[in-house]
N, C-alpha and C positions, 0 to 999 in steps of 0.2 A: 659587400653584397653577395659575392661568390660564396663566402663562408656561410652566410645565412641560407642561401639557396641549397647548398650541400647539406646543411643540418636539417632543413625542412624536408628535403627528399629522403634523407636517412630515416627520420622519424616516421615518415609516411610509409616507407617500405617496411620498416621494422614493425609498425602497427599492423600492416596488412598481412605480414607473414607470421605474426605472433600467435595466430589461431590456426589450427589444422586446416589445410586447403579444402577438405571435404565439408567443413562446417560453414564455409563462406560462399556466397554468391557474388560474382564479380559483375560490375555494371558500368555503363557510361551514361552520362546525362548532359543535357543542354537546356538552359533556360534563358529567356530574354524578357525585358520589361522596361518599366519607367523608373527613373531615379530622380530624387529631389535632393540636390546638394544643399547643405545648410549654409547660411550666411557665415562668413568668417572674417575675423580681424587679422590684418597683416601688418606686422611690425617692419618698418622700412628704415634702412640706414644706407648712406652713400658717402663717398669721399668728396662729393660736391653737394652743397646745400640746395637740394631741389625737392619739391613735394613735401608731403606731410610725414610725421613720425609714425602715424597709424592710419592704415587704409581699412575700409570695410567693404568687402566684396559681396555682391548679391548675384545670385545665379538663377537662370531659367531652369525649368524641368528638363531632363535629358533622357538618354537611353543607356541601358546597361545589359550585359550578357555574360553568362558564365558557362563553362564546359568542364566536366569533371570525369575522373575515372576512380572507382572505389570498390570497396568490399562491404557486403551486407552480412552481418553475423546474427541476424534475427531481430533483436531489439536495439542493437547498436550498429553503426556504420562508420567507416573511416574512408576519407577520400582526399585526393589531390585535385585542386581546382585552379583553373586559369580564368581570369576575369577581365572585363573591359567596361569602362564607364566614361561617358562624355556629357558635360554640361556647358552650355554657353553662358558667358557673362551677361548680366543685365545692366548693372550700374555699379559705380564705385563712389563711396562717400568717404570724406576725410576731414577731420577737424584740425585746426591749426593752433589749438589752445596753448601748446607748450613752445611755440616758436616766438622768440623774443621780438622779432621784427614784424610779426604778423599775428600777434595775440588777438584771438577772437574771430579770426577768419574761418570760414568753412566753405566747402565746395561739394558738388555732386556732379558726377560725370556719367555720360552714356558710354558703355563699353561695347566693343565688338571683339570677339575672340572666344577662346574656349579653354576649359580645363579637361584634360583626358587622363585617365588612370588605367594602368595595366597592373594586374595583381597576380600573385601566385600564392595560394593559400593551402594549408592543411586543415581539414575540417573533421569534426566529430559530431555524430548525430545520435539522438535517442528517440526511438520510435515507440508510440503508444497505440496498440491495436484497438480499433473501434468496432470491428466486425465487418464481415463481407469483404475483407482485404483492405478496407480503408484504414489509414493510419494518420494520427497526428504526430508531429515531431518537433523537437527543439534542436538547435544546432549552434555550434561555436567554432571559430576558426582563427588561426594566426598565420602570419606570413609577411610578405614584403610587397610594396607597391611602388611603381614608378609613376610620379605625378608630373605631368607636362602642362606648363602655363604658356599661353600665347595670347597676347591681347593688344588692342589699340584703343586708346581712349582720349577724349578731349574735354577739358573743363568747359561746362556750359553755364555755370553760375558761380559767382563768388559773393559773399556778403562782405562789403568793404568797410565795415565800421569796427572800431574797437569796442570794448565793453562799456565805454563811456559815451558811445554814439558818435565819436569823432572819425571822420574818414581817414583811411590809411593812404600812404604813398605806395606806389607799386615798387617792383624790384629796382627800377631805375630812378627812384626818388621823385617821380612825377606825380603830383597830387591828383587825386580823382575822387569822385563822389561815390556813394554806396551802390549806385545803379550800374557802375562799370562792369562789363563782362570781360573776363580774361580767358583767352583761348590758349591751351597748352597741350596739344596732342602728343601722346607718347606711344612708343611701340616697345614691347619687351617680349622675350621668348627665352624660356629656360626650363630645366627639369631637375628633379631630385628623387632620391630613393629613400623610403622610410618604412619603419615597422608598421604593420597594419593588422587590424583585428576586425572580426565581424560576429554578430549575433543574429539569430533568426528563428523563425517558427513557420510551420507550414502544414500542409495536408497532402497526402498521396492517395490517389484513387486508381484502382486497377482498370485498365482498358482491355487488355488481353493477356495471355500467358506471357510473363516476363516483361510486360510493358505497363508503366504506370504514368498517370498524369500527376505532375508535381506543381503545386501552387505555393509560393513562398513570400514571406515578408523578410527583409534583411536590413539591418543597421550595419553600416561599414564606416570605419574611421581609421585615421593614421595618427601616429605620434607627430610631434612638431618636426618640421624639416626646414631647411634653408635653401632658397633659390638665389643664385647670384649670376652676374653677367652684365653685359652692356645694355643701356636703355637709350633710345634715340628720341629726342623731343624737338618740336617746333612750336614756338610760342609767340603770341602777339596780344597786346592789350587793345581791344576794340579794333584790331587789325592795324594799329598805328603805334607800336612801341616807340618811345622817345620822340613822338610826333614826327617821325621820319617816313612813315608809310611802309617800313620794312618789317619783315618777320625774321625770326632767328631759328636756325636748325643746329642742334648740338648733340654730339654723341658722348654720353656720360659713361666712362669705361667700367666703373665698378659700382655695383649696388648690391644690396642684400635684403631679401624678403624672408621673414620668418613667419611661418603659419602652419596650419594643419587643415585637413579636410575631413568632413563627415557627411554621410548621406543616408537617406531612407529610400528603399526600393521595394517595388512589388514585381515579382517575376512569375512567369508561367512557362512550363516546358515538359519534357519527357525524360523518364529514366528507363533504360533498356538493359536487361540482363544480357551478359555475354558469356 
């Protein structure tokens, strides 16, 4: 990550200094808005046979913000941008189709928790004058993102039949009918760093000398990354696993989640010449 940050900083400084200083206006900007993180598939592996091989995360809308410093060369701009995005989990879905002991099972869980993203990007802009100081622009950027996952979830429904309609036994080999509800709350927390990129378009409107209103649409995404670490679970079948009335709490020391994130955002803010 350090090498990537150094390379990104070098490219940004080189770009900003590549044109004579008198030809560039320097500026700072800040924008905030709403983000819609896209649903994502999560490939899951563990040294303990728990959960599904593939999870499907759903997210609520969230908040995002960026701050940047840059150079304006007239029709082109270069900048370095720091960003933040947060979206809460809504629910988790997972099929059990490829599990030999649970073929045909499926579940859906309510999630509490969040995904937060810190990013450092190098951006390039192309401005199209419309008259009276108003400009349309397109932009693209690359950089790095630190993605933080933290969540708690509990299974609230299972379908307990195989593809032939026969009821399955649970993990303790106790037979049950398809209406049985299995509770398996889990907690996990981890983070990873990944390559990130973004594309966007917007419009700037002058408010006063050296100050413009900036309205932007942005698509942001990362490459695949892997989260790993411990996950803690407490499970019970109808509150009575093994017909003993007990529940179980277990710490699984190793798990691996492979996924990526992407989002759409609408932002509004100001750009000020310095």
